[in-house]
N, CA, C and O of each residue as an XYZ file, in Angstrom:
356
protein
N       5.334     15.581    -12.189
C       4.516     16.453    -10.428
C       3.144     15.877    -10.466
O       2.344     15.600    -11.359
N       3.172     15.785     -8.944
C       1.781     15.262     -8.655
C       0.551     16.524     -8.552
O       0.836     17.591     -8.008
N      -0.730     16.293     -9.090
C      -1.737     17.125     -8.514
C      -2.824     16.350     -7.428
O      -3.011     15.183     -7.083
N      -3.412     17.641     -7.102
C      -3.925     17.324     -6.125
C      -5.046     16.627     -6.024
O      -5.590     16.942     -7.082
N      -5.958     15.713     -5.353
C      -6.713     15.199     -6.070
C      -7.965     14.583     -4.641
O      -7.601     14.042     -3.597
N      -8.974     14.792     -4.919
C     -10.255     14.431     -3.849
C     -10.365     13.312     -3.851
O     -11.374     13.065     -4.513
N      -9.826     12.222     -3.420
C     -10.091     10.935     -3.264
C     -11.386     10.858     -2.491
O     -11.803     11.755     -1.759
N     -12.065      9.548     -2.753
C     -13.370      8.875     -2.117
C     -12.926      8.313     -0.740
O     -11.861      7.701     -0.659
N     -13.802      8.527      0.461
C     -13.281      8.047      1.521
C     -12.996      6.457      1.293
O     -12.247      5.922      2.111
N     -13.470      5.767      0.376
C     -13.209      4.400      0.527
C     -11.821      4.287      0.262
O     -11.011      3.790      1.043
N     -11.478      4.911     -1.216
C      -9.634      4.875     -1.447
C      -8.789      5.455     -0.327
O      -7.682      4.956     -0.125
N      -9.301      6.664      0.564
C      -8.517      6.786      1.375
C      -8.502      5.879      2.556
O      -7.744      6.242      3.456
N      -9.096      4.902      2.729
C      -9.286      4.231      3.569
C      -8.762      2.880      3.115
O      -8.372      2.107      3.990
N      -8.708      2.494      1.786
C      -7.746      1.642      1.128
C      -6.287      1.578      1.351
O      -5.454      0.684      1.498
N      -6.300      3.226      1.313
C      -5.006      3.545      0.940
C      -4.094      3.215      2.585
O      -3.003      2.666      2.737
N      -5.179      3.876      3.795
C      -4.497      3.919      5.017
C      -4.096      2.631      4.841
O      -2.871      2.505      4.829
N      -5.155      0.958      4.605
C      -4.478     -0.322      5.063
C      -3.597     -0.518      4.102
O      -2.732     -1.387      4.213
N      -3.663     -0.024      3.426
C      -2.039     -0.521      2.146
C      -0.910     -0.171      3.077
O       0.055     -0.932      3.147
N      -0.974      1.134      3.932
C       0.583      1.401      4.111
C       0.475      0.665      5.756
O       1.483      0.504      6.444
N      -0.641      0.347      6.122
C      -0.287     -0.200      7.610
C       0.525     -1.619      7.434
O       1.582     -2.011      7.928
N      -0.700     -2.418      6.237
C       0.181     -3.621      5.906
C       1.433     -3.870      5.401
O       1.910     -5.004      5.341
N       2.255     -2.402      4.862
C       3.225     -2.376      4.068
C       4.385     -2.486      5.209
O       5.412     -3.153      5.086
N       4.022     -1.699      6.345
C       4.994     -1.682      7.661
C       4.626     -2.839      8.166
O       5.575     -3.358      8.754
N       3.538     -3.557      8.201
C       3.183     -4.539      9.002
C       4.321     -5.945      8.622
O       4.935     -6.558      9.495
N       4.405     -6.252      7.074
C       5.476     -6.951      6.530
C       6.854     -6.178      6.702
O       7.824     -6.840      7.071
N       6.969     -5.116      6.512
C       8.231     -5.091      7.326
C       8.372     -5.237      8.754
O       9.359     -5.736      9.296
N       7.384     -4.798      9.330
C       7.994     -4.994     10.834
C       8.030     -6.734     11.374
O       8.666     -7.180     12.329
N       7.049     -7.563     10.329
C       7.994     -8.909     10.753
C       8.383     -9.554      9.881
O       7.875    -10.628      9.557
N       9.559     -8.919      9.219
C      10.245     -9.016      7.940
C       9.960    -10.215      6.490
O      10.736    -10.992      5.934
N       8.562     -9.919      6.266
C       8.062    -10.421      5.102
C       8.984     -9.888      4.121
O       9.685    -10.640      3.443
N       9.024     -8.391      3.993
C      10.156     -7.556      3.111
C      11.165     -6.811      4.496
O      10.993     -6.582      5.693
N      12.213     -6.638      3.524
C      13.187     -6.045      3.729
C      13.158     -4.784      4.548
O      13.491     -4.586      5.716
N      12.651     -3.951      3.588
C      12.732     -2.640      3.421
C      11.344     -2.162      2.506
O      10.876     -2.906      1.644
N      10.861     -1.043      2.771
C       9.766     -0.324      1.835
C      10.533     -0.063      0.687
O      10.003     -0.163     -0.420
N      12.249      0.406      0.857
C      12.784      0.815     -0.686
C      13.134     -0.416     -1.765
O      13.380     -0.262     -2.961
N      13.090     -1.675     -1.027
C      13.459     -3.070     -1.788
C      11.971     -3.393     -2.530
O      11.826     -3.669     -3.721
N      11.315     -3.327     -1.900
C       9.674     -3.650     -2.208
C       9.785     -2.741     -3.561
O       9.769     -3.308     -4.653
N       9.881     -1.521     -3.482
C       9.109     -0.775     -4.611
C      10.074     -1.174     -5.359
O       9.603     -1.763     -6.332
N      11.701     -1.124     -5.387
C      12.281     -1.900     -6.583
C      12.060     -3.203     -7.647
O      12.006     -3.316     -8.872
N      11.976     -4.003     -6.637
C      11.343     -5.474     -6.625
C      10.227     -4.976     -7.297
O      10.167     -5.526     -8.397
N       9.343     -4.208     -7.138
C       8.010     -4.591     -8.004
C       7.722     -3.250     -8.919
O       6.596     -2.876     -9.247
N       9.157     -2.499     -9.320
C       9.034     -1.497    -10.277
C       7.926     -0.168     -9.723
O       7.146      0.390    -10.495
N       8.032      0.116     -8.512
C       6.970      1.232     -8.137
C       7.844      2.669     -8.037
O       9.014      2.318     -8.191
N       7.826      3.363     -7.947
C       8.709      4.689     -8.137
C       8.611      5.344     -6.477
O       7.892      6.184     -5.935
N       9.543      4.620     -6.110
C       9.658      4.947     -4.453
C       9.488      6.332     -3.928
O       8.882      6.497     -2.870
N       9.887      7.147     -4.466
C       9.360      8.572     -4.520
C       7.840      9.029     -4.350
O       7.379      9.832     -3.538
N       7.216      8.324     -5.301
C       5.934      8.718     -5.243
C       5.200      8.197     -4.246
O       4.314      8.883     -3.738
N       5.480      6.762     -3.764
C       4.730      6.092     -2.684
C       5.407      7.025     -1.306
O       4.516      7.460     -0.577
N       6.319      7.254     -1.024
C       6.888      8.421     -0.138
C       5.672      9.362      0.213
O       4.754      9.450      1.028
N       6.179      9.983     -0.830
C       5.250     11.113     -0.827
C       3.743     11.180     -0.668
O       3.104     12.118     -0.191
N       3.113      9.619     -1.317
C       1.916      9.794     -1.161
C       1.622      9.759      0.405
O       1.072     10.589      1.129
N       2.118      8.643      0.648
C       2.224      8.432      2.323
C       2.319      9.618      3.123
O       1.675      9.599      4.173
N       3.033     10.723      2.832
C       3.167     11.624      3.293
C       1.774     13.051      3.137
O       1.332     13.720      4.071
N       1.536     13.106      2.249
C       0.321     13.806      1.934
C      -0.563     13.275      1.018
O      -0.597     13.554     -0.180
N      -1.454     12.310      1.754
C      -2.640     11.719      1.093
C      -3.299     12.108      0.132
O      -4.030     11.245     -0.356
N      -3.327     13.573     -0.559
C      -4.154     14.138     -0.623
C      -3.284     14.510     -2.200
O      -3.535     15.512     -2.869
N      -2.320     13.540     -2.548
C      -1.328     13.434     -3.780
C      -2.342     12.838     -4.801
O      -3.469     12.469     -4.470
N      -1.991     12.793     -5.709
C      -2.579     12.035     -6.930
C      -1.872     10.873     -7.180
O      -2.460     10.083     -7.919
N      -0.780     10.538     -6.777
C      -0.564      9.455     -7.179
C      -0.238      7.749     -6.786
O       0.703      7.020     -7.100
N      -1.537      7.494     -5.917
C      -1.620      6.287     -5.361
C      -2.236      5.301     -6.459
O      -3.275      5.633     -7.030
N      -1.713      4.302     -6.705
C      -2.379      2.982     -7.562
C      -2.157      1.629     -6.753
O      -1.300      1.054     -6.082
N      -3.688      1.448     -7.314
C      -4.218     -0.198     -6.711
C      -3.204     -0.914     -7.110
O      -3.206     -1.917     -6.397
N      -2.127     -0.973     -8.031
C      -1.241     -1.763     -8.551
C       0.002     -1.947     -7.401
O       0.675     -2.972     -7.285
N       0.134     -0.853     -6.670
C       1.054     -1.221     -5.644
C       0.825     -1.817     -4.574
O       1.689     -1.613     -3.722
N      -0.313     -2.728     -4.158
C      -0.924     -3.102     -3.719
C      -0.489     -4.840     -3.831
O       0.053     -5.527     -2.964
N      -0.846     -5.160     -4.931
C      -0.676     -6.801     -5.717
C       0.527     -7.206     -5.007
O       0.210     -7.844     -4.003
N       1.238     -7.136     -5.081
C       2.550     -7.539     -4.512
C       2.596     -7.427     -3.134
O       3.621     -7.890     -2.635
N       1.573     -6.821     -2.169
C       1.485     -7.583     -0.828
C       0.226     -8.417     -1.244
O       0.061     -9.026     -0.187
N      -0.360     -8.674     -1.728
C      -1.169     -9.584     -1.923
C      -0.688    -11.336     -2.626
O      -0.726    -12.482     -2.178
N      -0.291    -10.745     -3.823
C       0.258    -12.055     -4.189
C       1.488    -12.542     -3.265
O       1.336    -13.580     -2.622
N       2.838    -11.748     -3.168
C       3.812    -12.232     -2.537
C       4.001    -12.514     -1.076
O       4.731    -13.446     -0.737
N       3.249    -11.598      0.011
C       2.958    -11.378      0.913
C       2.547    -11.550      2.102
O       3.009    -11.226      3.196
N       1.088    -12.415      1.589
C      -0.165    -12.742      2.098
C      -1.375    -12.019      2.739
O      -2.326    -12.337      3.452
N      -0.788    -10.653      2.024
C      -2.042     -9.654      2.602
C      -3.341     -9.943      1.980
O      -3.560    -10.170      0.791
N      -4.271     -9.896      3.081
C      -5.327    -10.550      2.476
C      -6.248     -9.251      1.545
O      -6.455     -8.131      2.012
N      -6.701     -9.698      0.198
C      -7.233     -8.602     -0.298
C      -8.958     -7.869     -0.533
O      -9.584     -6.942     -1.048
N      -9.079     -9.232      0.372
C     -10.230     -8.848      1.302
C     -10.455     -7.847      2.227
O     -11.575     -7.339      2.164
N      -9.573     -7.351      3.211
C      -9.009     -7.180      4.102
C      -8.932     -5.929      3.740
O      -9.688     -5.037      4.124
N      -7.668     -5.773      2.702
C      -7.273     -4.647      2.184
C      -8.471     -3.366      1.339
O      -8.500     -2.137      1.271
N      -9.285     -4.440      0.843
C     -10.284     -3.472      0.094
C     -11.736     -3.333      0.939
O     -12.715     -2.669      0.599
N     -11.609     -3.976      1.871
C     -12.852     -3.468      2.472
C     -12.138     -3.395      3.999
O     -12.130     -2.235      4.411
N     -11.753     -4.014      4.598
C     -11.278     -3.854      6.438
C     -11.903     -4.514      6.798
O     -12.128     -4.276      7.984
N     -12.694     -5.809      6.235
C     -13.200     -6.989      6.650
C     -12.270     -8.557      7.035
O     -11.820     -9.182      6.075
N     -12.096     -8.966      8.117
C     -11.530     -9.757      8.612
C     -10.097     -9.638      8.518
O      -9.688     -8.482      8.619
N      -9.200    -10.568      8.343
C      -8.097    -10.568      9.196
C      -6.969    -10.087      8.044
O      -6.954    -10.479      6.877
N      -5.804     -8.913      8.812
C      -4.989     -8.497      7.784
C      -4.387     -9.713      6.753
O      -4.439     -9.421      5.559
N      -3.870    -10.931      7.066
C      -3.464    -11.896      6.318
C      -4.367    -13.080      5.872
O      -5.390    -13.542      6.379
N      -3.884    -13.317      5.110
C      -5.353    -14.769      4.227
C      -4.904    -15.705      5.331
O      -4.019    -15.392      6.127
N      -5.352    -16.517      5.346
C      -5.354    -17.642      6.276
C      -4.605    -18.927      5.618
O      -4.506    -19.976      6.254
């Protein structure tokens, strides 16, 4: 069971950009679905969906974002700071 967590504003911002990038990758067909993304990357999809719905849940793992950077071309700089383009050049 997840616990309520007081995330810092920086973490909340990274989390928000993560979900924006995940949807952008899905919309542009870089990934077929969030479920498939989770399955391919050993991410518990129920946790990802619960965290997206309730941001205060203590489920978010930065490791969820690694495949977006490694496999989908999302810029690590943008993901962590919000600076620059969402996708690496």
